[in-house]
N, CA, C and O atoms as a Tripos MOL2 file, in Angstrom:
@<TRIPOS>MOLECULE
protein
  292   291    73     0     0
PROTEIN
NO_CHARGES

@<TRIPOS>ATOM
      1 N          47.1320   -1.8520   10.9400 N.3       1 MET1
      2 CA         46.6990   -2.6250    9.4510 C.3       1 MET1
      3 C          47.9040   -3.8220    9.1220 C.2       1 MET1
      4 O          49.1120   -3.7130    9.3300 O.2       1 MET1
      5 N          47.2550   -4.8530    8.6110 N.am      2 ILE2
      6 CA         47.9680   -5.9260    8.2740 C.3       2 ILE2
      7 C          47.9170   -6.4330    6.8750 C.2       2 ILE2
      8 O          46.8020   -6.4540    6.3540 O.2       2 ILE2
      9 N          48.9690   -6.8580    6.1580 N.am      3 GLU3
     10 CA         48.3870   -7.3100    4.9350 C.3       3 GLU3
     11 C          48.3820   -8.6730    4.9350 C.2       3 GLU3
     12 O          49.2850   -9.4170    5.3170 O.2       3 GLU3
     13 N          46.8430   -9.0900    4.2850 N.am      4 VAL4
     14 CA         46.5130  -10.3670    4.1770 C.3       4 VAL4
     15 C          46.4480  -10.6620    2.7860 C.2       4 VAL4
     16 O          45.8050  -11.6940    2.5940 O.2       4 VAL4
     17 N          46.8710  -10.1430    1.7640 N.am      5 LEU5
     18 CA         46.9260  -10.6550    0.2980 C.3       5 LEU5
     19 C          47.5660   -9.4040   -0.6860 C.2       5 LEU5
     20 O          47.2420   -8.2160   -0.6630 O.2       5 LEU5
     21 N          48.5210  -10.0310   -1.5030 N.am      6 SER6
     22 CA         49.2060   -9.1070   -2.6250 C.3       6 SER6
     23 C          48.9090  -10.0010   -3.6120 C.2       6 SER6
     24 O          48.9640  -11.2310   -3.6010 O.2       6 SER6
     25 N          48.4580   -8.9220   -4.8180 N.am      7 THR7
     26 CA         48.6000   -9.7030   -6.2500 C.3       7 THR7
     27 C          48.3450   -8.7250   -7.6030 C.2       7 THR7
     28 O          47.9090   -7.5770   -7.6870 O.2       7 THR7
     29 N          48.6850   -9.4310   -8.3560 N.am      8 ASN8
     30 CA         48.3990   -8.2940   -9.6470 C.3       8 ASN8
     31 C          47.2840   -8.8860  -10.4250 C.2       8 ASN8
     32 O          47.0510   -8.5260  -11.5800 O.2       8 ASN8
     33 N          46.5710   -9.8170   -9.7870 N.am      9 ASP9
     34 CA         45.3090  -10.4310  -10.5440 C.3       9 ASP9
     35 C          44.0900   -9.6770  -10.0400 C.2       9 ASP9
     36 O          43.6030   -9.8770   -8.9270 O.2       9 ASP9
     37 N          43.6340   -8.8190  -10.9020 N.am     10 PRO10
     38 CA         42.5510   -8.1940  -10.9080 C.3      10 PRO10
     39 C          41.1610   -9.0550  -10.3800 C.2      10 PRO10
     40 O          40.3230   -8.5320   -9.6450 O.2      10 PRO10
     41 N          41.0940  -10.0280  -10.7250 N.am     11 ILE11
     42 CA         39.8070  -11.0030  -10.4650 C.3      11 ILE11
     43 C          40.0640  -11.7200   -9.0120 C.2      11 ILE11
     44 O          39.1300  -11.9170   -8.2350 O.2      11 ILE11
     45 N          41.1330  -12.0130   -8.7790 N.am     12 ARG12
     46 CA         41.6920  -12.4290   -7.3690 C.3      12 ARG12
     47 C          41.4600  -11.4860   -6.3890 C.2      12 ARG12
     48 O          40.8480  -11.7610   -5.3570 O.2      12 ARG12
     49 N          41.9690  -10.2350   -6.6750 N.am     13 LEU13
     50 CA         41.7290   -9.1200   -5.6330 C.3      13 LEU13
     51 C          40.2880   -8.5310   -5.5370 C.2      13 LEU13
     52 O          39.9450   -7.9520   -4.5060 O.2      13 LEU13
     53 N          39.4690   -8.6650   -6.5560 N.am     14 ASN14
     54 CA         38.1010   -8.4000   -6.3620 C.3      14 ASN14
     55 C          37.2710   -9.4510   -5.6200 C.2      14 ASN14
     56 O          36.3100   -9.1160   -4.9260 O.2      14 ASN14
     57 N          37.6850  -10.8420   -5.7850 N.am     15 PHE15
     58 CA         37.0670  -11.9150   -5.2870 C.3      15 PHE15
     59 C          37.4090  -11.8340   -3.3460 C.2      15 PHE15
     60 O          36.6020  -11.9970   -2.4320 O.2      15 PHE15
     61 N          38.6550  -11.5740   -3.2920 N.am     16 ALA16
     62 CA         39.1560  -11.4060   -2.0230 C.3      16 ALA16
     63 C          38.4970  -10.2560   -1.4390 C.2      16 ALA16
     64 O          38.0330  -10.5860   -0.3480 O.2      16 ALA16
     65 N          38.2920   -9.1910   -1.6790 N.am     17 GLU17
     66 CA         37.5250   -8.1150   -1.0610 C.3      17 GLU17
     67 C          35.9440   -8.4320   -0.9510 C.2      17 GLU17
     68 O          35.2720   -8.1480    0.0410 O.2      17 GLU17
     69 N          35.5120   -8.9820   -1.9660 N.am     18 THR18
     70 CA         34.0720   -9.6490   -1.6170 C.3      18 THR18
     71 C          34.0120  -10.4140   -0.6540 C.2      18 THR18
     72 O          33.1850  -10.0700    0.1910 O.2      18 THR18
     73 N          34.7370  -11.6030   -0.3820 N.am     19 VAL19
     74 CA         34.8150  -12.7190    0.5000 C.3      19 VAL19
     75 C          35.0510  -11.6060    1.8900 C.2      19 VAL19
     76 O          34.0720  -11.4100    2.6100 O.2      19 VAL19
     77 N          36.1090  -11.0460    2.1510 N.am     20 LEU20
     78 CA         36.0010  -10.3790    3.3390 C.3      20 LEU20
     79 C          35.1120   -9.2300    3.5740 C.2      20 LEU20
     80 O          35.0310   -8.8450    4.7410 O.2      20 LEU20
     81 N          34.5200   -8.6950    2.7910 N.am     21 ARG21
     82 CA         33.1760   -7.6840    2.9380 C.3      21 ARG21
     83 C          32.1860   -8.8280    3.3820 C.2      21 ARG21
     84 O          31.6640   -8.5390    4.4590 O.2      21 ARG21
     85 N          31.7760  -10.0260    2.8800 N.am     22 ASP22
     86 CA         30.7500  -10.7260    3.2450 C.3      22 ASP22
     87 C          30.9080  -11.4850    4.4650 C.2      22 ASP22
     88 O          29.9400  -12.0070    5.0180 O.2      22 ASP22
     89 N          32.1870  -11.5750    4.9420 N.am     23 ALA23
     90 CA         32.5880  -11.9120    6.2650 C.3      23 ALA23
     91 C          32.4330  -10.8380    7.4460 C.2      23 ALA23
     92 O          32.6620  -11.0440    8.6380 O.2      23 ALA23
     93 N          32.0820   -9.8890    6.9740 N.am     24 GLY24
     94 CA         32.2480   -8.7560    7.8850 C.3      24 GLY24
     95 C          33.4150   -8.0700    8.3930 C.2      24 GLY24
     96 O          33.4610   -7.6010    9.5300 O.2      24 GLY24
     97 N          34.3740   -8.0090    7.5410 N.am     25 ILE25
     98 CA         35.7890   -7.6360    7.8210 C.3      25 ILE25
     99 C          35.9160   -6.0660    6.6450 C.2      25 ILE25
    100 O          35.5860   -5.9660    5.4630 O.2      25 ILE25
    101 N          36.4360   -5.1820    7.4520 N.am     26 HIS26
    102 CA         36.7600   -3.9240    6.6350 C.3      26 HIS26
    103 C          38.0180   -4.1080    6.1680 C.2      26 HIS26
    104 O          39.0160   -4.2420    6.8750 O.2      26 HIS26
    105 N          37.9820   -4.1160    5.0200 N.am     27 ALA27
    106 CA         39.4030   -4.1060    4.4410 C.3      27 ALA27
    107 C          39.9210   -2.8440    3.3290 C.2      27 ALA27
    108 O          39.0210   -2.4030    2.6150 O.2      27 ALA27
    109 N          41.1150   -2.3290    3.1720 N.am     28 VAL28
    110 CA         41.7240   -1.3990    2.6820 C.3      28 VAL28
    111 C          42.3950   -1.8370    1.4070 C.2      28 VAL28
    112 O          43.2290   -2.6860    1.7220 O.2      28 VAL28
    113 N          42.3990   -1.6660    0.3140 N.am     29 THR29
    114 CA         43.1500   -1.9480   -0.7840 C.3      29 THR29
    115 C          44.1830   -0.9320   -1.1920 C.2      29 THR29
    116 O          43.7230    0.2020   -1.3330 O.2      29 THR29
    117 N          45.4460   -1.0710   -1.4090 N.am     30 LEU30
    118 CA         46.4990   -0.1320   -1.7960 C.3      30 LEU30
    119 C          47.1410   -0.5890   -2.7060 C.2      30 LEU30
    120 O          47.3630   -1.7830   -2.9040 O.2      30 LEU30
    121 N          47.6340    0.6630   -3.5820 N.am     31 ASP31
    122 CA         48.3960    0.4410   -4.5030 C.3      31 ASP31
    123 C          47.5970    0.0820   -5.8340 C.2      31 ASP31
    124 O          48.2280   -0.3260   -6.8090 O.2      31 ASP31
    125 N          46.4950    0.2000   -5.8710 N.am     32 ALA32
    126 CA         45.8100   -0.0690   -7.0760 C.3      32 ALA32
    127 C          45.8900    0.8350   -8.3750 C.2      32 ALA32
    128 O          45.9120    0.5090   -9.5620 O.2      32 ALA32
    129 N          45.9320    2.3290   -7.6390 N.am     33 GLU33
    130 CA         46.6620    3.3770   -8.7690 C.3      33 GLU33
    131 C          47.8550    3.2310   -9.1950 C.2      33 GLU33
    132 O          48.0230    3.5380  -10.3750 O.2      33 GLU33
    133 N          49.0100    2.7520   -8.4480 N.am     34 THR34
    134 CA         50.3220    2.6980   -9.1770 C.3      34 THR34
    135 C          50.4080    1.3640   -9.9010 C.2      34 THR34
    136 O          51.2920    1.2450  -10.7500 O.2      34 THR34
    137 N          49.4490    0.1740   -9.6190 N.am     35 SER35
    138 CA         49.5510   -0.7550  -10.4680 C.3      35 SER35
    139 C          48.9300   -0.5000  -11.9330 C.2      35 SER35
    140 O          49.3510   -0.9640  -12.9930 O.2      35 SER35
    141 N          47.9110    0.2850  -11.7480 N.am     36 ALA36
    142 CA         47.1190    0.5570  -12.8510 C.3      36 ALA36
    143 C          47.9910    1.4520  -13.8000 C.2      36 ALA36
    144 O          47.9500    1.3930  -15.0290 O.2      36 ALA36
    145 N          48.8270    2.3330  -13.0240 N.am     37 LEU37
    146 CA         49.5750    3.4000  -14.2480 C.3      37 LEU37
    147 C          50.6350    2.4360  -14.8920 C.2      37 LEU37
    148 O          51.0820    2.6580  -16.0170 O.2      37 LEU37
    149 N          51.0000    1.4070  -14.1720 N.am     38 PHE38
    150 CA         52.1260    0.7230  -15.2490 C.3      38 PHE38
    151 C          51.3170   -0.7310  -15.8050 C.2      38 PHE38
    152 O          51.8190   -1.8200  -16.0820 O.2      38 PHE38
    153 N          50.1030   -0.3610  -15.8420 N.am     39 GLY39
    154 CA         49.3000   -1.5090  -16.5660 C.3      39 GLY39
    155 C          48.9190   -2.7860  -16.0940 C.2      39 GLY39
    156 O          48.3200   -3.6300  -16.7620 O.2      39 GLY39
    157 N          49.4290   -2.9410  -14.4610 N.am     40 GLY40
    158 CA         49.1210   -4.0190  -13.8300 C.3      40 GLY40
    159 C          50.3390   -4.9830  -14.1350 C.2      40 GLY40
    160 O          50.3320   -6.0200  -13.4720 O.2      40 GLY40
    161 N          51.1530   -4.8540  -14.8290 N.am     41 SER41
    162 CA         52.0090   -5.9760  -15.6030 C.3      41 SER41
    163 C          53.3970   -6.2110  -14.7040 C.2      41 SER41
    164 O          54.0060   -7.2790  -14.6430 O.2      41 SER41
    165 N          53.7340   -5.0570  -14.0670 N.am     42 LEU42
    166 CA         54.9890   -5.1750  -13.3190 C.3      42 LEU42
    167 C          54.4730   -5.9170  -12.1880 C.2      42 LEU42
    168 O          53.4240   -5.6810  -11.5890 O.2      42 LEU42
    169 N          55.3350   -6.8660  -11.9470 N.am     43 PRO43
    170 CA         55.4420   -7.9960  -11.0100 C.3      43 PRO43
    171 C          55.8170   -7.3230   -9.4500 C.2      43 PRO43
    172 O          55.4330   -7.8500   -8.4050 O.2      43 PRO43
    173 N          56.3510   -6.5030   -9.4860 N.am     44 TRP44
    174 CA         56.8940   -5.7830   -7.9390 C.3      44 TRP44
    175 C          55.8040   -4.7430   -7.7030 C.2      44 TRP44
    176 O          55.7430   -4.3100   -6.5520 O.2      44 TRP44
    177 N          54.9620   -4.2820   -8.5630 N.am     45 VAL45
    178 CA         53.9500   -3.6370   -7.9380 C.3      45 VAL45
    179 C          52.5130   -4.0740   -7.6260 C.2      45 VAL45
    180 O          51.6150   -3.6470   -8.3510 O.2      45 VAL45
    181 N          52.2380   -4.8520   -6.6530 N.am     46 LYS46
    182 CA         51.1490   -5.5820   -6.4850 C.3      46 LYS46
    183 C          50.3530   -4.6920   -5.4890 C.2      46 LYS46
    184 O          50.7790   -3.9250   -4.6250 O.2      46 LYS46
    185 N          48.9510   -5.0340   -5.8820 N.am     47 ARG47
    186 CA         47.7360   -4.4740   -4.9320 C.3      47 ARG47
    187 C          47.7930   -5.3830   -3.6680 C.2      47 ARG47
    188 O          47.8500   -6.6130   -3.6550 O.2      47 ARG47
    189 N          47.7650   -4.5400   -2.6220 N.am     48 ARG48
    190 CA         47.8470   -5.3940   -1.3660 C.3      48 ARG48
    191 C          46.2560   -4.7210   -0.6960 C.2      48 ARG48
    192 O          45.7140   -3.6300   -0.8720 O.2      48 ARG48
    193 N          45.8220   -6.0370    0.1910 N.am     49 ILE49
    194 CA         44.8110   -5.6430    0.9020 C.3      49 ILE49
    195 C          45.0860   -5.7480    2.2130 C.2      49 ILE49
    196 O          45.7610   -6.6980    2.6100 O.2      49 ILE49
    197 N          44.6320   -4.8400    3.0340 N.am     50 LEU50
    198 CA         44.8910   -4.7960    4.6350 C.3      50 LEU50
    199 C          43.8840   -4.6440    5.3260 C.2      50 LEU50
    200 O          42.9980   -3.8390    5.0430 O.2      50 LEU50
    201 N          43.8760   -5.4490    6.4030 N.am     51 VAL51
    202 CA         42.9130   -5.4110    7.5730 C.3      51 VAL51
    203 C          43.4470   -5.0950    8.8850 C.2      51 VAL51
    204 O          44.6590   -5.0490    9.0940 O.2      51 VAL51
    205 N          42.4320   -4.8410    9.9120 N.am     52 ALA52
    206 CA         42.8750   -4.0820   11.0280 C.3      52 ALA52
    207 C          43.4910   -5.4480   11.7900 C.2      52 ALA52
    208 O          43.0930   -6.5840   11.5310 O.2      52 ALA52
    209 N          44.3270   -5.1960   12.5820 N.am     53 GLU53
    210 CA         45.2590   -6.4670   13.4940 C.3      53 GLU53
    211 C          44.1090   -7.3030   14.0020 C.2      53 GLU53
    212 O          44.0840   -8.5200   13.8190 O.2      53 GLU53
    213 N          43.1780   -6.6630   14.6250 N.am     54 ASP54
    214 CA         42.0910   -7.5330   15.4100 C.3      54 ASP54
    215 C          41.3820   -8.5700   14.2470 C.2      54 ASP54
    216 O          40.8760   -9.6500   14.5510 O.2      54 ASP54
    217 N          41.4330   -8.1290   13.1140 N.am     55 ASP55
    218 CA         40.5560   -9.0460   11.9000 C.3      55 ASP55
    219 C          41.5260  -10.0650   11.3150 C.2      55 ASP55
    220 O          41.0900  -10.9490   10.5770 O.2      55 ASP55
    221 N          42.7580   -9.9860   11.5960 N.am     56 GLU56
    222 CA         44.1330  -10.8180   10.6020 C.3      56 GLU56
    223 C          43.5830  -12.1500   10.5950 C.2      56 GLU56
    224 O          43.3210  -12.7190    9.5350 O.2      56 GLU56
    225 N          43.3640  -12.7660   11.9180 N.am     57 ALA57
    226 CA         43.1470  -14.3190   12.0160 C.3      57 ALA57
    227 C          41.9920  -14.7410   11.2410 C.2      57 ALA57
    228 O          41.9060  -15.7510   10.5420 O.2      57 ALA57
    229 N          40.8950  -13.6210   11.5000 N.am     58 LYS58
    230 CA         39.5390  -14.2900   10.9010 C.3      58 LYS58
    231 C          39.6040  -13.9720    9.3710 C.2      58 LYS58
    232 O          38.9340  -14.6770    8.6160 O.2      58 LYS58
    233 N          40.4480  -12.8500    8.8100 N.am     59 ALA59
    234 CA         40.6460  -12.5050    7.6820 C.3      59 ALA59
    235 C          41.3250  -13.6530    6.6770 C.2      59 ALA59
    236 O          40.9310  -14.0530    5.5810 O.2      59 ALA59
    237 N          42.6160  -14.0690    7.5450 N.am     60 ARG60
    238 CA         43.2150  -15.5170    6.6900 C.3      60 ARG60
    239 C          42.6820  -16.4220    6.7150 C.2      60 ARG60
    240 O          42.9690  -17.1370    5.7550 O.2      60 ARG60
    241 N          41.5900  -17.0520    7.7250 N.am     61 ARG61
    242 CA         41.3200  -17.7520    7.5660 C.3      61 ARG61
    243 C          40.1050  -18.0120    6.7310 C.2      61 ARG61
    244 O          39.7960  -19.1160    6.2820 O.2      61 ARG61
    245 N          39.3150  -16.6760    6.5320 N.am     62 VAL62
    246 CA         38.1990  -16.7950    5.5100 C.3      62 VAL62
    247 C          38.5660  -17.0270    4.0800 C.2      62 VAL62
    248 O          38.0110  -17.7660    3.2670 O.2      62 VAL62
    249 N          39.9620  -15.9920    3.8770 N.am     63 LEU63
    250 CA         40.5660  -16.2290    2.5610 C.3      63 LEU63
    251 C          41.1480  -17.7080    2.2190 C.2      63 LEU63
    252 O          40.9530  -18.2130    1.1140 O.2      63 LEU63
    253 N          41.8900  -18.3770    3.2630 N.am     64 ALA64
    254 CA         42.4100  -19.6660    3.0040 C.3      64 ALA64
    255 C          40.9170  -20.5230    2.6600 C.2      64 ALA64
    256 O          40.9310  -21.1160    1.5810 O.2      64 ALA64
    257 N          39.9530  -20.6090    3.2800 N.am     65 GLN65
    258 CA         38.7760  -21.3800    2.8640 C.3      65 GLN65
    259 C          38.0480  -21.0210    1.3590 C.2      65 GLN65
    260 O          37.4530  -21.7840    0.5990 O.2      65 GLN65
    261 N          38.2850  -19.7820    1.2490 N.am     66 ALA66
    262 CA         37.7800  -19.3930   -0.2760 C.3      66 ALA66
    263 C          38.5110  -19.5330   -1.5040 C.2      66 ALA66
    264 O          37.9820  -19.8280   -2.5750 O.2      66 ALA66
    265 N          39.9030  -19.2880   -1.3080 N.am     67 MET67
    266 CA         40.7950  -19.2490   -2.2680 C.3      67 MET67
    267 C          41.9750  -20.1130   -2.0080 C.2      67 MET67
    268 O          42.4820  -20.1390   -0.8870 O.2      67 MET67
    269 N          42.5260  -20.9620   -3.1890 N.am     68 PRO68
    270 CA         43.6700  -21.6010   -3.0320 C.3      68 PRO68
    271 C          44.9920  -20.6870   -2.9410 C.2      68 PRO68
    272 O          45.1120  -19.6760   -3.6320 O.2      68 PRO68
    273 N          45.8820  -21.0810   -2.1190 N.am     69 ARG69
    274 CA         47.1420  -20.4820   -1.7470 C.3      69 ARG69
    275 C          48.0000  -20.7450   -2.9300 C.2      69 ARG69
    276 O          48.1810  -21.9310   -3.2020 O.2      69 ARG69
    277 N          48.6460  -19.7100   -3.7970 N.am     70 ASP70
    278 CA         49.6410  -19.8270   -4.5550 C.3      70 ASP70
    279 C          50.8980  -18.8710   -4.4180 C.2      70 ASP70
    280 O          51.5460  -18.8610   -3.3710 O.2      70 ASP70
    281 N          51.1790  -18.1870   -5.3350 N.am     71 GLU71
    282 CA         52.5230  -17.3840   -5.1440 C.3      71 GLU71
    283 C          52.1200  -16.0070   -4.4440 C.2      71 GLU71
    284 O          52.9900  -15.1570   -4.2590 O.2      71 GLU71
    285 N          50.7620  -15.7830   -4.0440 N.am     72 ASP72
    286 CA         50.4880  -14.7450   -3.2410 C.3      72 ASP72
    287 C          50.4710  -15.0200   -1.8810 C.2      72 ASP72
    288 O          50.3950  -16.1360   -1.3670 O.2      72 ASP72
    289 N          50.5690  -13.5770   -1.1340 N.am     73 THR73
    290 CA         50.3590  -13.9640    0.5500 C.3      73 THR73
    291 C          48.8850  -13.9050    0.9800 C.2      73 THR73
    292 O          48.5710  -14.1540    2.1440 O.2      73 THR73
@<TRIPOS>BOND
     1     1     2 1
     2     2     3 1
     3     3     4 2
     4     3     5 am
     5     5     6 1
     6     6     7 1
     7     7     8 2
     8     7     9 am
     9     9    10 1
    10    10    11 1
    11    11    12 2
    12    11    13 am
    13    13    14 1
    14    14    15 1
    15    15    16 2
    16    15    17 am
    17    17    18 1
    18    18    19 1
    19    19    20 2
    20    19    21 am
    21    21    22 1
    22    22    23 1
    23    23    24 2
    24    23    25 am
    25    25    26 1
    26    26    27 1
    27    27    28 2
    28    27    29 am
    29    29    30 1
    30    30    31 1
    31    31    32 2
    32    31    33 am
    33    33    34 1
    34    34    35 1
    35    35    36 2
    36    35    37 am
    37    37    38 1
    38    38    39 1
    39    39    40 2
    40    39    41 am
    41    41    42 1
    42    42    43 1
    43    43    44 2
    44    43    45 am
    45    45    46 1
    46    46    47 1
    47    47    48 2
    48    47    49 am
    49    49    50 1
    50    50    51 1
    51    51    52 2
    52    51    53 am
    53    53    54 1
    54    54    55 1
    55    55    56 2
    56    55    57 am
    57    57    58 1
    58    58    59 1
    59    59    60 2
    60    59    61 am
    61    61    62 1
    62    62    63 1
    63    63    64 2
    64    63    65 am
    65    65    66 1
    66    66    67 1
    67    67    68 2
    68    67    69 am
    69    69    70 1
    70    70    71 1
    71    71    72 2
    72    71    73 am
    73    73    74 1
    74    74    75 1
    75    75    76 2
    76    75    77 am
    77    77    78 1
    78    78    79 1
    79    79    80 2
    80    79    81 am
    81    81    82 1
    82    82    83 1
    83    83    84 2
    84    83    85 am
    85    85    86 1
    86    86    87 1
    87    87    88 2
    88    87    89 am
    89    89    90 1
    90    90    91 1
    91    91    92 2
    92    91    93 am
    93    93    94 1
    94    94    95 1
    95    95    96 2
    96    95    97 am
    97    97    98 1
    98    98    99 1
    99    99   100 2
   100    99   101 am
   101   101   102 1
   102   102   103 1
   103   103   104 2
   104   103   105 am
   105   105   106 1
   106   106   107 1
   107   107   108 2
   108   107   109 am
   109   109   110 1
   110   110   111 1
   111   111   112 2
   112   111   113 am
   113   113   114 1
   114   114   115 1
   115   115   116 2
   116   115   117 am
   117   117   118 1
   118   118   119 1
   119   119   120 2
   120   119   121 am
   121   121   122 1
   122   122   123 1
   123   123   124 2
   124   123   125 am
   125   125   126 1
   126   126   127 1
   127   127   128 2
   128   127   129 am
   129   129   130 1
   130   130   131 1
   131   131   132 2
   132   131   133 am
   133   133   134 1
   134   134   135 1
   135   135   136 2
   136   135   137 am
   137   137   138 1
   138   138   139 1
   139   139   140 2
   140   139   141 am
   141   141   142 1
   142   142   143 1
   143   143   144 2
   144   143   145 am
   145   145   146 1
   146   146   147 1
   147   147   148 2
   148   147   149 am
   149   149   150 1
   150   150   151 1
   151   151   152 2
   152   151   153 am
   153   153   154 1
   154   154   155 1
   155   155   156 2
   156   155   157 am
   157   157   158 1
   158   158   159 1
   159   159   160 2
   160   159   161 am
   161   161   162 1
   162   162   163 1
   163   163   164 2
   164   163   165 am
   165   165   166 1
   166   166   167 1
   167   167   168 2
   168   167   169 am
   169   169   170 1
   170   170   171 1
   171   171   172 2
   172   171   173 am
   173   173   174 1
   174   174   175 1
   175   175   176 2
   176   175   177 am
   177   177   178 1
   178   178   179 1
   179   179   180 2
   180   179   181 am
   181   181   182 1
   182   182   183 1
   183   183   184 2
   184   183   185 am
   185   185   186 1
   186   186   187 1
   187   187   188 2
   188   187   189 am
   189   189   190 1
   190   190   191 1
   191   191   192 2
   192   191   193 am
   193   193   194 1
   194   194   195 1
   195   195   196 2
   196   195   197 am
   197   197   198 1
   198   198   199 1
   199   199   200 2
   200   199   201 am
   201   201   202 1
   202   202   203 1
   203   203   204 2
   204   203   205 am
   205   205   206 1
   206   206   207 1
   207   207   208 2
   208   207   209 am
   209   209   210 1
   210   210   211 1
   211   211   212 2
   212   211   213 am
   213   213   214 1
   214   214   215 1
   215   215   216 2
   216   215   217 am
   217   217   218 1
   218   218   219 1
   219   219   220 2
   220   219   221 am
   221   221   222 1
   222   222   223 1
   223   223   224 2
   224   223   225 am
   225   225   226 1
   226   226   227 1
   227   227   228 2
   228   227   229 am
   229   229   230 1
   230   230   231 1
   231   231   232 2
   232   231   233 am
   233   233   234 1
   234   234   235 1
   235   235   236 2
   236   235   237 am
   237   237   238 1
   238   238   239 1
   239   239   240 2
   240   239   241 am
   241   241   242 1
   242   242   243 1
   243   243   244 2
   244   243   245 am
   245   245   246 1
   246   246   247 1
   247   247   248 2
   248   247   249 am
   249   249   250 1
   250   250   251 1
   251   251   252 2
   252   251   253 am
   253   253   254 1
   254   254   255 1
   255   255   256 2
   256   255   257 am
   257   257   258 1
   258   258   259 1
   259   259   260 2
   260   259   261 am
   261   261   262 1
   262   262   263 1
   263   263   264 2
   264   263   265 am
   265   265   266 1
   266   266   267 1
   267   267   268 2
   268   267   269 am
   269   269   270 1
   270   270   271 1
   271   271   272 2
   272   271   273 am
   273   273   274 1
   274   274   275 1
   275   275   276 2
   276   275   277 am
   277   277   278 1
   278   278   279 1
   279   279   280 2
   280   279   281 am
   281   281   282 1
   282   282   283 1
   283   283   284 2
   284   283   285 am
   285   285   286 1
   286   286   287 1
   287   287   288 2
   288   287   289 am
   289   289   290 1
   290   290   291 1
   291   291   292 2
@<TRIPOS>SUBSTRUCTURE
     1 MET1         2 RESIDUE 1 A MET
     2 ILE2         6 RESIDUE 1 A ILE
     3 GLU3        10 RESIDUE 1 A GLU
     4 VAL4        14 RESIDUE 1 A VAL
     5 LEU5        18 RESIDUE 1 A LEU
     6 SER6        22 RESIDUE 1 A SER
     7 THR7        26 RESIDUE 1 A THR
     8 ASN8        30 RESIDUE 1 A ASN
     9 ASP9        34 RESIDUE 1 A ASP
    10 PRO10       38 RESIDUE 1 A PRO
    11 ILE11       42 RESIDUE 1 A ILE
    12 ARG12       46 RESIDUE 1 A ARG
    13 LEU13       50 RESIDUE 1 A LEU
    14 ASN14       54 RESIDUE 1 A ASN
    15 PHE15       58 RESIDUE 1 A PHE
    16 ALA16       62 RESIDUE 1 A ALA
    17 GLU17       66 RESIDUE 1 A GLU
    18 THR18       70 RESIDUE 1 A THR
    19 VAL19       74 RESIDUE 1 A VAL
    20 LEU20       78 RESIDUE 1 A LEU
    21 ARG21       82 RESIDUE 1 A ARG
    22 ASP22       86 RESIDUE 1 A ASP
    23 ALA23       90 RESIDUE 1 A ALA
    24 GLY24       94 RESIDUE 1 A GLY
    25 ILE25       98 RESIDUE 1 A ILE
    26 HIS26      102 RESIDUE 1 A HIS
    27 ALA27      106 RESIDUE 1 A ALA
    28 VAL28      110 RESIDUE 1 A VAL
    29 THR29      114 RESIDUE 1 A THR
    30 LEU30      118 RESIDUE 1 A LEU
    31 ASP31      122 RESIDUE 1 A ASP
    32 ALA32      126 RESIDUE 1 A ALA
    33 GLU33      130 RESIDUE 1 A GLU
    34 THR34      134 RESIDUE 1 A THR
    35 SER35      138 RESIDUE 1 A SER
    36 ALA36      142 RESIDUE 1 A ALA
    37 LEU37      146 RESIDUE 1 A LEU
    38 PHE38      150 RESIDUE 1 A PHE
    39 GLY39      154 RESIDUE 1 A GLY
    40 GLY40      158 RESIDUE 1 A GLY
    41 SER41      162 RESIDUE 1 A SER
    42 LEU42      166 RESIDUE 1 A LEU
    43 PRO43      170 RESIDUE 1 A PRO
    44 TRP44      174 RESIDUE 1 A TRP
    45 VAL45      178 RESIDUE 1 A VAL
    46 LYS46      182 RESIDUE 1 A LYS
    47 ARG47      186 RESIDUE 1 A ARG
    48 ARG48      190 RESIDUE 1 A ARG
    49 ILE49      194 RESIDUE 1 A ILE
    50 LEU50      198 RESIDUE 1 A LEU
    51 VAL51      202 RESIDUE 1 A VAL
    52 ALA52      206 RESIDUE 1 A ALA
    53 GLU53      210 RESIDUE 1 A GLU
    54 ASP54      214 RESIDUE 1 A ASP
    55 ASP55      218 RESIDUE 1 A ASP
    56 GLU56      222 RESIDUE 1 A GLU
    57 ALA57      226 RESIDUE 1 A ALA
    58 LYS58      230 RESIDUE 1 A LYS
    59 ALA59      234 RESIDUE 1 A ALA
    60 ARG60      238 RESIDUE 1 A ARG
    61 ARG61      242 RESIDUE 1 A ARG
    62 VAL62      246 RESIDUE 1 A VAL
    63 LEU63      250 RESIDUE 1 A LEU
    64 ALA64      254 RESIDUE 1 A ALA
    65 GLN65      258 RESIDUE 1 A GLN
    66 ALA66      262 RESIDUE 1 A ALA
    67 MET67      266 RESIDUE 1 A MET
    68 PRO68      270 RESIDUE 1 A PRO
    69 ARG69      274 RESIDUE 1 A ARG
    70 ASP70      278 RESIDUE 1 A ASP
    71 GLU71      282 RESIDUE 1 A GLU
    72 ASP72      286 RESIDUE 1 A ASP
    73 THR73      290 RESIDUE 1 A THR
């Protein structure tokens, strides 16, 4: 599994999950519970989206087209 996005922004996270799902890419979100435990306000506890290695290039391409790049990966 390869990380393709990490963020504290729940809207950005949800949008990314939807974009990946619509592209037929299975994604796993990690650290949602840890982030929620701290109110999502701690910058070092980000939620992460991971995809299979085989889907990494497609996932990055789809996310780059759908979402502007900023401080997140």
